[in-house]
Backbone and ligand atoms as CSV (ligand in chain L), in Angstrom:
chain,resi,resn,atom,element,x,y,z
A,1,UNK,N,N,62.084,-21.520,7.475
A,1,UNK,CA,C,62.759,-20.459,7.893
A,1,UNK,C,C,64.317,-20.736,7.659
A,2,UNK,N,N,64.716,-19.584,6.692
A,2,UNK,CA,C,66.251,-19.666,6.355
A,2,UNK,C,C,67.231,-19.317,7.438
A,3,UNK,N,N,68.056,-20.193,7.648
A,3,UNK,CA,C,69.179,-19.989,8.769
A,3,UNK,C,C,70.225,-19.118,8.068
A,4,UNK,N,N,69.976,-17.732,8.207
A,4,UNK,CA,C,70.872,-16.929,7.396
A,4,UNK,C,C,72.294,-16.894,7.952
A,5,UNK,N,N,72.379,-16.959,9.483
A,5,UNK,CA,C,73.564,-17.015,9.919
A,5,UNK,C,C,74.505,-18.267,9.604
A,6,UNK,N,N,73.786,-19.434,9.484
A,6,UNK,CA,C,74.624,-20.624,8.883
A,6,UNK,C,C,75.006,-20.422,7.470
A,7,UNK,N,N,74.313,-19.841,6.464
A,7,UNK,CA,C,74.557,-19.535,5.303
A,7,UNK,C,C,75.638,-18.426,5.181
A,8,UNK,N,N,75.593,-17.359,5.890
A,8,UNK,CA,C,76.749,-16.400,5.719
A,8,UNK,C,C,78.117,-17.078,6.048
A,9,UNK,N,N,77.935,-18.080,6.842
A,9,UNK,CA,C,79.362,-18.721,7.361
A,9,UNK,C,C,79.962,-19.415,6.056
A,10,UNK,N,N,78.831,-20.154,5.200
A,10,UNK,CA,C,79.298,-20.840,3.983
A,10,UNK,C,C,79.779,-19.694,3.035
A,11,UNK,N,N,79.140,-18.709,2.871
A,11,UNK,CA,C,79.394,-17.662,1.890
A,11,UNK,C,C,80.878,-17.330,2.016
A,12,UNK,N,N,81.186,-16.764,3.296
A,12,UNK,CA,C,82.410,-16.371,3.662
A,12,UNK,C,C,83.561,-17.404,3.647
A,13,UNK,N,N,83.200,-18.589,3.915
A,13,UNK,CA,C,84.046,-19.754,3.756
A,13,UNK,C,C,84.490,-20.018,2.157
A,14,UNK,N,N,83.672,-19.419,1.348
A,14,UNK,CA,C,83.831,-19.696,-0.168
A,14,UNK,C,C,84.420,-18.597,-0.620
A,15,UNK,N,N,84.828,-17.417,0.216
A,15,UNK,CA,C,85.384,-16.246,-0.449
A,15,UNK,C,C,84.375,-15.184,-0.787
A,16,UNK,N,N,83.222,-15.287,-0.505
A,16,UNK,CA,C,82.134,-14.454,-0.999
A,16,UNK,C,C,81.841,-13.502,0.338
A,17,UNK,N,N,82.506,-12.367,0.645
A,17,UNK,CA,C,82.214,-11.835,1.811
A,17,UNK,C,C,81.428,-10.380,1.502
A,18,UNK,N,N,81.242,-10.234,0.255
A,18,UNK,CA,C,80.449,-8.805,0.023
A,18,UNK,C,C,79.032,-9.351,-0.543
A,19,UNK,N,N,77.966,-9.279,0.280
A,19,UNK,CA,C,76.802,-9.956,-0.163
A,19,UNK,C,C,75.650,-9.127,0.589
A,20,UNK,N,N,74.471,-9.412,0.094
A,20,UNK,CA,C,73.312,-8.671,0.747
A,20,UNK,C,C,72.134,-9.643,0.774
A,21,UNK,N,N,71.256,-9.563,1.700
A,21,UNK,CA,C,69.973,-10.513,1.802
A,21,UNK,C,C,68.926,-9.419,1.004
A,22,UNK,N,N,68.354,-9.959,-0.042
A,22,UNK,CA,C,67.242,-9.143,-0.811
A,22,UNK,C,C,65.990,-9.884,-0.894
A,23,UNK,N,N,65.040,-9.139,-1.471
A,23,UNK,CA,C,63.670,-9.669,-1.764
A,23,UNK,C,C,63.623,-9.902,-3.272
A,24,UNK,N,N,63.564,-11.168,-3.906
A,24,UNK,CA,C,63.569,-11.273,-5.295
A,24,UNK,C,C,62.424,-10.720,-6.097
A,25,UNK,N,N,61.323,-10.134,-5.184
A,25,UNK,CA,C,60.357,-9.376,-5.821
A,25,UNK,C,C,60.805,-8.116,-6.383
A,26,UNK,N,N,61.873,-7.534,-5.677
A,26,UNK,CA,C,62.612,-6.414,-6.276
A,26,UNK,C,C,63.567,-6.600,-7.605
A,27,UNK,N,N,63.683,-7.823,-8.026
A,27,UNK,CA,C,64.312,-7.961,-9.212
A,27,UNK,C,C,63.679,-7.314,-10.472
A,28,UNK,N,N,64.335,-6.529,-11.170
A,28,UNK,CA,C,63.793,-5.879,-12.223
A,28,UNK,C,C,63.991,-6.618,-13.556
A,29,UNK,N,N,62.632,-7.416,-13.930
A,29,UNK,CA,C,62.656,-8.378,-15.007
A,29,UNK,C,C,62.117,-7.484,-16.117
A,30,UNK,N,N,62.769,-7.471,-17.183
A,30,UNK,CA,C,62.577,-6.481,-18.259
A,30,UNK,C,C,62.632,-7.188,-19.790
A,31,UNK,N,N,61.641,-6.886,-20.660
A,31,UNK,CA,C,61.575,-7.489,-21.991
A,31,UNK,C,C,62.890,-6.933,-22.796
A,32,UNK,N,N,63.398,-5.849,-22.360
A,32,UNK,CA,C,64.427,-5.174,-23.361
A,32,UNK,C,C,65.712,-6.069,-23.179
A,33,UNK,N,N,65.853,-6.638,-21.802
A,33,UNK,CA,C,66.922,-7.458,-21.561
A,33,UNK,C,C,67.059,-8.577,-22.439
A,34,UNK,N,N,66.014,-9.266,-22.755
A,34,UNK,CA,C,65.913,-10.426,-23.648
A,34,UNK,C,C,66.198,-9.782,-25.087
A,35,UNK,N,N,65.598,-8.705,-25.197
A,35,UNK,CA,C,65.828,-8.202,-26.775
A,35,UNK,C,C,67.381,-8.206,-27.075
A,36,UNK,N,N,68.193,-7.542,-25.895
A,36,UNK,CA,C,69.607,-7.435,-26.185
A,36,UNK,C,C,70.317,-8.850,-26.224
A,37,UNK,N,N,69.789,-9.763,-25.739
A,37,UNK,CA,C,70.331,-11.132,-25.971
A,37,UNK,C,C,70.035,-11.510,-27.241
A,38,UNK,N,N,68.973,-11.310,-27.844
A,38,UNK,CA,C,68.521,-11.823,-29.052
A,38,UNK,C,C,69.210,-11.065,-30.088
A,39,UNK,N,N,69.552,-9.879,-29.926
A,39,UNK,CA,C,70.147,-9.073,-30.905
A,39,UNK,C,C,71.200,-8.119,-30.363
A,40,UNK,N,N,72.512,-8.748,-30.669
A,40,UNK,CA,C,73.641,-8.018,-30.203
A,40,UNK,C,C,74.552,-8.805,-29.572
A,41,UNK,N,N,74.186,-9.833,-28.874
A,41,UNK,CA,C,74.906,-10.626,-28.019
A,41,UNK,C,C,75.643,-11.832,-28.927
A,42,UNK,N,N,76.846,-11.863,-28.757
A,42,UNK,CA,C,77.496,-12.945,-29.705
A,42,UNK,C,C,77.167,-14.405,-29.096
A,43,UNK,N,N,76.768,-14.707,-27.877
A,43,UNK,CA,C,76.258,-15.939,-27.213
A,43,UNK,C,C,75.031,-16.352,-27.594
A,44,UNK,N,N,74.172,-15.590,-28.221
A,44,UNK,CA,C,72.918,-16.011,-28.579
A,44,UNK,C,C,72.929,-17.331,-29.397
A,45,UNK,N,N,72.193,-18.283,-28.821
A,45,UNK,CA,C,72.099,-19.588,-29.561
A,45,UNK,C,C,73.327,-20.383,-29.348
A,46,UNK,N,N,74.541,-20.086,-28.735
A,46,UNK,CA,C,75.528,-20.639,-28.405
A,46,UNK,C,C,75.906,-21.159,-27.138
A,47,UNK,N,N,75.097,-20.679,-26.136
A,47,UNK,CA,C,75.263,-21.183,-24.727
A,47,UNK,C,C,74.025,-21.753,-24.327
A,48,UNK,N,N,74.327,-23.014,-23.519
A,48,UNK,CA,C,73.020,-23.781,-23.331
A,48,UNK,C,C,72.355,-23.317,-22.187
A,49,UNK,N,N,72.801,-22.146,-21.401
A,49,UNK,CA,C,71.992,-21.510,-20.346
A,49,UNK,C,C,71.602,-20.171,-20.796
A,50,UNK,N,N,71.897,-19.861,-22.127
A,50,UNK,CA,C,71.345,-18.360,-22.580
A,50,UNK,C,C,70.200,-18.653,-23.439
A,51,UNK,N,N,69.389,-17.477,-23.775
A,51,UNK,CA,C,68.522,-17.462,-24.704
A,51,UNK,C,C,69.024,-18.015,-26.176
A,52,UNK,N,N,68.159,-18.931,-26.873
A,52,UNK,CA,C,66.882,-19.263,-26.562
A,52,UNK,C,C,66.481,-20.378,-25.600
A,53,UNK,N,N,67.680,-20.827,-25.067
A,53,UNK,CA,C,67.603,-21.961,-24.282
A,53,UNK,C,C,67.034,-21.712,-22.602
A,54,UNK,N,N,66.248,-20.756,-22.497
A,54,UNK,CA,C,65.656,-20.273,-21.188
A,54,UNK,C,C,64.201,-20.044,-21.344
A,55,UNK,N,N,63.453,-19.889,-20.192
A,55,UNK,CA,C,62.076,-19.704,-20.299
A,55,UNK,C,C,61.712,-18.210,-20.938
A,56,UNK,N,N,60.640,-18.079,-21.228
A,56,UNK,CA,C,59.984,-16.722,-21.725
A,56,UNK,C,C,59.906,-15.873,-20.463
A,57,UNK,N,N,60.118,-14.476,-20.772
A,57,UNK,CA,C,60.133,-13.471,-19.595
A,57,UNK,C,C,59.074,-13.596,-18.662
A,58,UNK,N,N,57.909,-13.847,-19.135
A,58,UNK,CA,C,56.757,-13.976,-18.235
A,58,UNK,C,C,56.982,-15.260,-17.109
A,59,UNK,N,N,57.395,-16.287,-17.759
A,59,UNK,CA,C,57.830,-17.542,-16.903
A,59,UNK,C,C,58.836,-17.214,-15.898
A,60,UNK,N,N,59.895,-16.267,-16.407
A,60,UNK,CA,C,60.914,-15.916,-15.404
A,60,UNK,C,C,60.315,-15.087,-14.289
A,61,UNK,N,N,59.418,-14.117,-14.566
A,61,UNK,CA,C,58.766,-13.548,-13.672
A,61,UNK,C,C,57.983,-14.231,-12.548
A,62,UNK,N,N,57.332,-15.270,-13.166
A,62,UNK,CA,C,56.692,-16.219,-12.188
A,62,UNK,C,C,57.480,-16.941,-11.459
A,63,UNK,N,N,58.728,-17.320,-11.779
A,63,UNK,CA,C,59.595,-18.204,-11.163
A,63,UNK,C,C,60.163,-17.271,-9.956
A,64,UNK,N,N,60.573,-16.020,-10.178
A,64,UNK,CA,C,61.037,-15.117,-9.060
A,64,UNK,C,C,59.926,-15.061,-8.095
A,65,UNK,N,N,58.812,-14.865,-8.642
A,65,UNK,CA,C,57.693,-14.625,-7.539
A,65,UNK,C,C,57.510,-15.740,-6.714
A,66,UNK,N,N,58.088,-16.806,-6.740
A,66,UNK,CA,C,57.843,-18.088,-6.163
A,66,UNK,C,C,58.879,-18.086,-4.909
A,67,UNK,N,N,59.658,-16.887,-4.730
A,67,UNK,CA,C,60.507,-16.933,-3.647
A,67,UNK,C,C,60.573,-15.658,-2.870
A,68,UNK,N,N,60.927,-15.781,-1.709
A,68,UNK,CA,C,60.954,-14.450,-0.749
A,68,UNK,C,C,62.238,-13.906,-0.228
A,69,UNK,N,N,63.084,-15.012,-0.589
A,69,UNK,CA,C,64.555,-14.671,0.109
A,69,UNK,C,C,65.507,-14.922,-0.952
A,70,UNK,N,N,66.653,-13.988,-1.251
A,70,UNK,CA,C,67.775,-14.260,-2.186
A,70,UNK,C,C,68.866,-13.555,-1.574
A,71,UNK,N,N,70.020,-13.859,-2.168
A,71,UNK,CA,C,71.259,-13.214,-1.705
A,71,UNK,C,C,71.944,-12.608,-3.172
A,72,UNK,N,N,72.369,-11.423,-3.011
A,72,UNK,CA,C,73.165,-10.947,-4.191
A,72,UNK,C,C,74.588,-10.706,-3.687
A,73,UNK,N,N,75.539,-11.465,-4.506
A,73,UNK,CA,C,77.013,-11.557,-4.088
A,73,UNK,C,C,77.687,-10.443,-5.077
A,74,UNK,N,N,78.363,-9.559,-4.317
A,74,UNK,CA,C,79.170,-8.518,-5.356
A,74,UNK,C,C,80.574,-9.264,-5.535
A,75,UNK,N,N,81.039,-9.156,-6.774
A,75,UNK,CA,C,82.416,-9.849,-6.966
A,75,UNK,C,C,83.124,-8.839,-7.928
A,76,UNK,N,N,84.333,-8.263,-7.299
A,76,UNK,CA,C,84.901,-7.338,-8.017
A,76,UNK,C,C,86.241,-7.915,-8.446
A,77,UNK,N,N,86.636,-7.410,-9.623
A,77,UNK,CA,C,87.894,-8.193,-10.176
A,77,UNK,C,C,88.449,-6.955,-11.521
A,78,UNK,N,N,89.696,-7.190,-11.702
A,78,UNK,CA,C,90.373,-6.284,-12.717
A,78,UNK,C,C,91.497,-7.113,-13.248
A,79,UNK,N,N,91.400,-7.119,-14.654
A,79,UNK,CA,C,92.374,-7.884,-15.423
A,79,UNK,C,C,93.147,-7.054,-16.340
A,80,UNK,N,N,94.494,-7.093,-16.198
A,80,UNK,CA,C,95.352,-6.591,-17.325
A,80,UNK,C,C,95.325,-7.308,-18.736
A,81,UNK,N,N,94.952,-8.541,-18.728
A,81,UNK,CA,C,94.746,-9.398,-19.802
A,81,UNK,C,C,93.469,-9.786,-19.915
A,82,UNK,N,N,92.566,-9.254,-20.647
A,82,UNK,CA,C,91.272,-9.587,-20.782
A,82,UNK,C,C,90.790,-10.976,-21.163
A,83,UNK,N,N,91.863,-11.719,-21.887
A,83,UNK,CA,C,91.667,-13.020,-22.182
A,83,UNK,C,C,91.561,-13.909,-20.728
A,84,UNK,N,N,91.862,-13.450,-19.723
A,84,UNK,CA,C,91.883,-14.191,-18.379
A,84,UNK,C,C,90.448,-14.292,-17.838
A,85,UNK,N,N,89.432,-13.457,-18.360
A,85,UNK,CA,C,88.190,-13.379,-17.790
A,85,UNK,C,C,87.469,-14.641,-18.017
A,86,UNK,N,N,87.591,-15.230,-19.003
A,86,UNK,CA,C,86.861,-16.693,-19.160
A,86,UNK,C,C,87.060,-17.692,-18.107
A,87,UNK,N,N,88.380,-17.888,-17.896
A,87,UNK,CA,C,88.889,-18.742,-16.824
A,87,UNK,C,C,88.330,-18.201,-15.523
A,88,UNK,N,N,88.569,-17.167,-15.151
A,88,UNK,CA,C,88.026,-16.789,-13.958
A,88,UNK,C,C,86.621,-16.799,-13.782
A,89,UNK,N,N,85.771,-16.482,-14.726
A,89,UNK,CA,C,84.420,-16.677,-14.537
A,89,UNK,C,C,83.984,-18.124,-14.455
A,90,UNK,N,N,84.592,-19.116,-15.086
A,90,UNK,CA,C,84.456,-20.498,-14.827
A,90,UNK,C,C,84.699,-20.866,-13.516
A,91,UNK,N,N,85.806,-20.268,-12.837
A,91,UNK,CA,C,86.182,-20.776,-11.481
A,91,UNK,C,C,85.185,-20.177,-10.638
A,92,UNK,N,N,84.670,-18.919,-10.680
A,92,UNK,CA,C,83.723,-18.254,-9.843
A,92,UNK,C,C,82.572,-18.994,-9.895
A,93,UNK,N,N,82.082,-19.313,-11.130
A,93,UNK,CA,C,80.782,-20.124,-11.224
A,93,UNK,C,C,80.755,-21.444,-10.481
A,94,UNK,N,N,82.039,-22.179,-10.511
A,94,UNK,CA,C,82.242,-23.456,-10.099
A,94,UNK,C,C,81.985,-23.246,-8.588
A,95,UNK,N,N,82.717,-22.161,-7.921
A,95,UNK,CA,C,82.723,-22.039,-6.420
A,95,UNK,C,C,81.212,-21.823,-6.069
A,96,UNK,N,N,80.399,-20.906,-6.932
A,96,UNK,CA,C,79.116,-20.607,-6.519
A,96,UNK,C,C,78.252,-21.999,-6.625
A,97,UNK,N,N,78.433,-22.758,-7.284
A,97,UNK,CA,C,77.806,-24.033,-7.353
A,97,UNK,C,C,77.878,-24.909,-5.872
A,98,UNK,N,N,79.099,-24.654,-5.451
A,98,UNK,CA,C,79.462,-25.241,-4.187
A,98,UNK,C,C,78.743,-24.597,-2.878
A,99,UNK,N,N,78.502,-23.187,-3.185
A,99,UNK,CA,C,77.699,-22.462,-2.155
A,99,UNK,C,C,76.113,-23.076,-2.348
A,100,UNK,N,N,75.759,-23.074,-3.661
A,100,UNK,CA,C,74.211,-23.564,-3.671
A,100,UNK,C,C,74.097,-24.908,-3.257
A,101,UNK,N,N,74.966,-25.817,-3.375
A,101,UNK,CA,C,74.922,-27.211,-2.960
A,101,UNK,C,C,74.716,-27.179,-1.299
A,102,UNK,N,N,75.643,-26.117,-0.708
A,102,UNK,CA,C,75.516,-26.228,0.830
A,102,UNK,C,C,74.376,-25.571,1.257
A,103,UNK,N,N,73.733,-24.697,0.600
A,103,UNK,CA,C,72.615,-24.004,0.819
A,103,UNK,C,C,71.330,-25.304,0.778
A,104,UNK,N,N,71.541,-25.962,-0.187
A,104,UNK,CA,C,70.512,-27.019,-0.269
A,104,UNK,C,C,70.629,-28.030,0.907
A,105,UNK,N,N,71.957,-28.424,1.213
A,105,UNK,CA,C,72.054,-29.330,2.363
A,105,UNK,C,C,71.670,-28.858,3.528
A,106,UNK,N,N,71.577,-27.557,3.730
A,106,UNK,CA,C,70.967,-26.845,4.940
A,106,UNK,C,C,69.515,-26.942,5.042
A,107,UNK,N,N,68.994,-27.551,4.139
A,107,UNK,CA,C,67.490,-27.733,4.029
A,107,UNK,C,C,66.740,-26.772,3.242
A,108,UNK,N,N,67.442,-26.071,2.484
A,108,UNK,CA,C,66.721,-24.902,1.537
A,108,UNK,C,C,66.484,-25.644,0.156
A,109,UNK,N,N,65.426,-26.270,0.160
A,109,UNK,CA,C,65.071,-27.399,-0.941
A,109,UNK,C,C,64.848,-26.694,-2.275
A,110,UNK,N,N,64.315,-25.252,-2.298
A,110,UNK,CA,C,64.201,-24.567,-3.334
A,110,UNK,C,C,65.605,-23.885,-4.012
A,111,UNK,N,N,66.531,-24.018,-3.256
A,111,UNK,CA,C,67.675,-23.114,-3.667
A,111,UNK,C,C,67.989,-23.234,-4.919
A,112,UNK,N,N,68.245,-21.882,-5.675
A,112,UNK,CA,C,68.551,-22.033,-7.002
A,112,UNK,C,C,69.616,-20.862,-7.452
A,113,UNK,N,N,70.726,-21.208,-8.065
A,113,UNK,CA,C,71.664,-20.257,-8.315
A,113,UNK,C,C,71.628,-19.507,-9.614
A,114,UNK,N,N,71.987,-18.169,-9.562
A,114,UNK,CA,C,71.977,-17.619,-11.078
A,114,UNK,C,C,73.435,-17.216,-11.326
A,115,UNK,N,N,74.274,-17.800,-12.173
A,115,UNK,CA,C,75.618,-17.681,-12.330
A,115,UNK,C,C,76.011,-16.051,-12.286
A,116,UNK,N,N,77.110,-15.796,-12.137
A,116,UNK,CA,C,77.822,-14.499,-12.220
A,116,UNK,C,C,78.034,-13.892,-13.662
A,117,UNK,N,N,77.873,-15.127,-14.674
A,117,UNK,CA,C,78.278,-14.814,-15.989
A,117,UNK,C,C,77.724,-16.119,-16.931
A,118,UNK,N,N,77.653,-15.912,-18.047
A,118,UNK,CA,C,77.121,-16.991,-18.829
A,118,UNK,C,C,77.941,-18.353,-18.301
A,119,UNK,N,N,77.381,-19.684,-18.581
A,119,UNK,CA,C,77.736,-20.794,-17.773
A,119,UNK,C,C,79.336,-20.998,-17.915
A,120,UNK,N,N,79.779,-21.227,-19.028
A,120,UNK,CA,C,81.503,-21.409,-19.208
A,120,UNK,C,C,82.037,-22.572,-18.544
A,121,UNK,N,N,81.105,-23.556,-17.919
A,121,UNK,CA,C,81.662,-24.525,-17.296
A,121,UNK,C,C,82.586,-25.505,-18.263
A,122,UNK,N,N,82.309,-25.501,-19.574
A,122,UNK,CA,C,83.040,-26.114,-20.395
A,122,UNK,C,C,83.796,-25.333,-21.332
A,123,UNK,N,N,84.971,-25.753,-21.788
A,123,UNK,CA,C,85.723,-24.994,-23.003
A,123,UNK,C,C,84.970,-24.705,-24.051
A,124,UNK,N,N,84.198,-25.716,-24.678
A,124,UNK,CA,C,83.300,-25.365,-25.703
A,124,UNK,C,C,81.957,-25.920,-25.290
A,125,UNK,N,N,80.912,-24.848,-25.318
A,125,UNK,CA,C,79.626,-25.070,-24.802
A,125,UNK,C,C,79.068,-26.126,-25.984
A,126,UNK,N,N,78.067,-27.079,-25.559
A,126,UNK,CA,C,77.207,-27.784,-26.451
A,126,UNK,C,C,76.285,-26.823,-27.297
A,127,UNK,N,N,75.728,-25.699,-26.497
A,127,UNK,CA,C,74.904,-24.799,-27.155
A,127,UNK,C,C,73.383,-24.988,-27.041
A,128,UNK,N,N,73.037,-26.197,-26.466
A,128,UNK,CA,C,71.720,-26.426,-26.249
A,128,UNK,C,C,71.579,-26.995,-24.960
A,129,UNK,N,N,70.215,-26.773,-24.297
A,129,UNK,CA,C,69.983,-27.551,-22.830
A,129,UNK,C,C,70.025,-29.177,-23.151
A,130,UNK,N,N,69.412,-29.433,-24.307
A,130,UNK,CA,C,69.326,-30.847,-24.631
A,130,UNK,C,C,70.647,-31.566,-24.775
A,131,UNK,N,N,71.628,-30.901,-25.263
A,131,UNK,CA,C,73.018,-31.504,-25.591
A,131,UNK,C,C,73.988,-31.079,-24.449
A,132,UNK,N,N,73.518,-30.397,-23.288
A,132,UNK,CA,C,74.596,-29.751,-22.456
A,132,UNK,C,C,75.426,-30.918,-21.848
A,133,UNK,N,N,76.512,-30.721,-21.560
A,133,UNK,CA,C,77.556,-31.665,-21.153
A,133,UNK,C,C,77.525,-31.829,-19.595
A,134,UNK,N,N,77.079,-30.949,-18.939
A,134,UNK,CA,C,76.930,-30.802,-17.517
A,134,UNK,C,C,75.588,-30.499,-17.067
A,135,UNK,N,N,74.621,-31.053,-17.275
A,135,UNK,CA,C,73.158,-30.569,-17.166
A,135,UNK,C,C,72.761,-30.478,-15.807
A,136,UNK,N,N,73.546,-31.129,-14.940
A,136,UNK,CA,C,73.253,-31.015,-13.443
A,136,UNK,C,C,73.955,-29.812,-12.835
A,137,UNK,N,N,74.793,-29.146,-13.496
A,137,UNK,CA,C,75.453,-28.079,-12.990
A,137,UNK,C,C,75.317,-26.740,-13.620
A,138,UNK,N,N,74.831,-26.890,-14.759
A,138,UNK,CA,C,74.640,-25.776,-15.702
A,138,UNK,C,C,73.362,-24.873,-15.196
A,139,UNK,N,N,73.727,-23.397,-15.037
A,139,UNK,CA,C,72.771,-22.609,-14.515
A,139,UNK,C,C,72.677,-21.372,-15.338
A,140,UNK,N,N,71.526,-20.594,-15.366
A,140,UNK,CA,C,71.728,-19.376,-16.076
A,140,UNK,C,C,72.084,-18.268,-15.367
A,141,UNK,N,N,72.510,-17.225,-16.129
A,141,UNK,CA,C,72.702,-15.960,-15.270
A,141,UNK,C,C,71.549,-15.259,-15.093
A,142,UNK,N,N,71.434,-14.286,-14.275
A,142,UNK,CA,C,70.299,-13.308,-14.146
A,142,UNK,C,C,69.887,-12.707,-15.363
A,143,UNK,N,N,70.839,-12.263,-16.050
A,143,UNK,CA,C,70.581,-11.559,-17.367
A,143,UNK,C,C,69.751,-12.567,-18.478
A,144,UNK,N,N,70.301,-13.756,-18.291
A,144,UNK,CA,C,69.739,-14.718,-19.371
A,144,UNK,C,C,68.134,-15.016,-18.929
A,145,UNK,N,N,67.904,-14.629,-17.745
A,145,UNK,CA,C,66.403,-14.792,-17.195
A,145,UNK,C,C,65.723,-13.459,-17.160
A,146,UNK,N,N,66.360,-12.559,-17.911
A,146,UNK,CA,C,65.611,-11.186,-18.059
A,146,UNK,C,C,65.761,-10.356,-17.049
A,147,UNK,N,N,66.656,-10.438,-16.249
A,147,UNK,CA,C,66.798,-9.465,-15.155
A,147,UNK,C,C,67.667,-8.315,-15.606
A,148,UNK,N,N,67.312,-7.065,-15.410
A,148,UNK,CA,C,68.069,-5.737,-15.741
A,148,UNK,C,C,69.045,-5.697,-14.284
A,149,UNK,N,N,70.210,-6.148,-14.456
A,149,UNK,CA,C,71.197,-6.217,-13.347
A,149,UNK,C,C,71.537,-4.856,-12.837
A,150,UNK,N,N,71.639,-4.056,-13.867
A,150,UNK,CA,C,72.080,-2.647,-13.524
A,150,UNK,C,C,71.083,-1.939,-12.576
A,151,UNK,N,N,69.842,-1.995,-13.017
A,151,UNK,CA,C,68.778,-1.213,-12.043
A,151,UNK,C,C,68.563,-2.067,-10.847
A,152,UNK,N,N,68.752,-3.301,-11.044
A,152,UNK,CA,C,68.427,-4.277,-9.842
A,152,UNK,C,C,69.438,-3.890,-8.647
A,153,UNK,N,N,70.690,-4.002,-9.011
A,153,UNK,CA,C,71.838,-3.903,-8.036
A,153,UNK,C,C,71.785,-2.514,-7.588
A,154,UNK,N,N,71.692,-1.439,-8.430
A,154,UNK,CA,C,71.655,-0.183,-7.984
A,154,UNK,C,C,70.484,0.056,-6.870
A,155,UNK,N,N,69.389,-0.472,-7.096
A,155,UNK,CA,C,68.250,-0.331,-6.167
A,155,UNK,C,C,68.718,-1.070,-4.738
A,156,UNK,N,N,69.675,-2.037,-4.875
A,156,UNK,CA,C,70.063,-2.683,-3.637
A,156,UNK,C,C,71.279,-1.911,-2.940
A,157,UNK,N,N,71.589,-0.841,-3.528
A,157,UNK,CA,C,72.669,-0.066,-3.136
A,157,UNK,C,C,74.091,-0.438,-3.388
A,158,UNK,N,N,74.220,-1.278,-4.648
A,158,UNK,CA,C,75.462,-1.635,-4.996
A,158,UNK,C,C,75.946,-0.858,-6.319
A,159,UNK,N,N,77.287,-0.657,-6.563
A,159,UNK,CA,C,77.676,0.072,-7.885
A,159,UNK,C,C,77.696,-0.835,-9.035
A,160,UNK,N,N,77.475,-0.337,-10.122
A,160,UNK,CA,C,77.644,-1.049,-11.238
A,160,UNK,C,C,77.795,0.185,-12.496
A,161,UNK,N,N,78.814,-0.125,-13.468
A,161,UNK,CA,C,78.735,0.937,-14.452
A,161,UNK,C,C,79.025,0.409,-15.700
A,162,UNK,N,N,78.806,0.849,-16.892
A,162,UNK,CA,C,79.114,0.342,-18.082
A,162,UNK,C,C,80.667,0.592,-18.416
A,163,UNK,N,N,81.699,-0.410,-18.653
A,163,UNK,CA,C,83.025,-0.075,-18.726
A,163,UNK,C,C,83.488,0.101,-20.297
A,164,UNK,N,N,84.170,1.125,-20.381
A,164,UNK,CA,C,84.583,1.306,-21.904
A,164,UNK,C,C,85.950,0.547,-22.090
A,165,UNK,N,N,86.657,0.092,-21.100
A,165,UNK,CA,C,87.727,-0.634,-21.371
A,165,UNK,C,C,87.757,-2.102,-20.763
A,166,UNK,N,N,88.418,-3.077,-21.601
A,166,UNK,CA,C,88.324,-4.535,-20.887
A,166,UNK,C,C,89.119,-4.529,-19.516
A,167,UNK,N,N,90.069,-3.558,-19.513
A,167,UNK,CA,C,91.017,-3.683,-18.444
A,167,UNK,C,C,90.500,-3.003,-17.000
A,168,UNK,N,N,89.391,-2.323,-17.188
A,168,UNK,CA,C,88.859,-1.693,-15.910
A,168,UNK,C,C,88.335,-2.511,-14.983
A,169,UNK,N,N,88.377,-2.110,-13.760
A,169,UNK,CA,C,87.716,-2.950,-12.553
A,169,UNK,C,C,86.327,-3.338,-12.961
A,170,UNK,N,N,85.984,-4.550,-12.735
A,170,UNK,CA,C,84.374,-4.952,-13.012
A,170,UNK,C,C,83.780,-5.110,-11.643
A,171,UNK,N,N,82.538,-4.664,-11.389
A,171,UNK,CA,C,81.676,-5.196,-10.495
A,171,UNK,C,C,80.672,-6.136,-10.873
A,172,UNK,N,N,80.861,-7.359,-10.614
A,172,UNK,CA,C,80.053,-8.390,-11.172
A,172,UNK,C,C,79.057,-8.846,-10.290
A,173,UNK,N,N,77.868,-9.515,-10.537
A,173,UNK,CA,C,76.854,-9.968,-9.490
A,173,UNK,C,C,76.457,-11.438,-9.821
A,174,UNK,N,N,76.385,-12.146,-8.690
A,174,UNK,CA,C,75.776,-13.531,-8.970
A,174,UNK,C,C,74.519,-13.395,-7.869
A,175,UNK,N,N,73.562,-14.389,-8.024
A,175,UNK,CA,C,72.278,-14.304,-7.134
A,175,UNK,C,C,72.103,-15.720,-6.544
A,176,UNK,N,N,71.555,-15.851,-5.565
A,176,UNK,CA,C,71.267,-17.077,-4.935
A,176,UNK,C,C,69.700,-17.191,-4.492
A,177,UNK,N,N,68.884,-17.711,-4.950
A,177,UNK,CA,C,67.631,-17.759,-4.511
A,177,UNK,C,C,67.419,-18.834,-3.395
A,178,UNK,N,N,67.079,-18.350,-2.311
A,178,UNK,CA,C,67.068,-19.475,-1.168
A,178,UNK,C,C,65.688,-19.531,-0.463
A,179,UNK,N,N,65.304,-20.758,-0.366
A,179,UNK,CA,C,64.016,-21.250,0.526
A,179,UNK,C,C,63.985,-22.636,0.592
L,1,LIG,S1,S,77.713,-26.982,-18.731
L,1,LIG,FE1,FE,78.801,-26.812,-20.653
L,1,LIG,S2,S,77.637,-27.447,-22.265
L,1,LIG,FE2,FE,76.262,-27.031,-20.596
L,1,LIG,S3,S,75.676,-24.883,-20.799
L,1,LIG,FE3,FE,77.583,-25.098,-19.390
L,1,LIG,S4,S,79.282,-24.655,-20.934
L,1,LIG,FE4,FE,77.432,-25.184,-22.179
């Protein structure tokens, strides 16, 4: 049984105060998401936690089906200088790793984090799982595992929209599978 009260203290202590408990069975895993990674994303083949360094879509579905409990974190941010986004993403992902660690220490042995963004823990990514510089810390994003984040978080009652300018406020999302 997940001790939600204990974990909610951990979330807030790490600065994540906008979150919801959700059912991972409601994650919208779609083949088109993978297709968009393969064709059109500049990170394809360059990030150790993005396609093609991730399981097939069917394996991702099977993976999510093994959990009954997850948390979605809403993370809002706006930058006047878009080049600051990468550093910010790395810092957020590092803090999320601390939350994942605390969840594991609370007895949730299956805990698994989905980063808010592509990994970005290193300034220059090794590009493959085999050569990853921080294999114990690297995690995929939800998008990398085929999750249609737009429809998924909208179904959970959260806002998200396509941005036309890099300086617009972002609604970003990370997920923690907990059990
Ligand atoms: S930890 Fe570093 S090398 Fe590994 S996937 Fe992340 S950025 Fe790439």
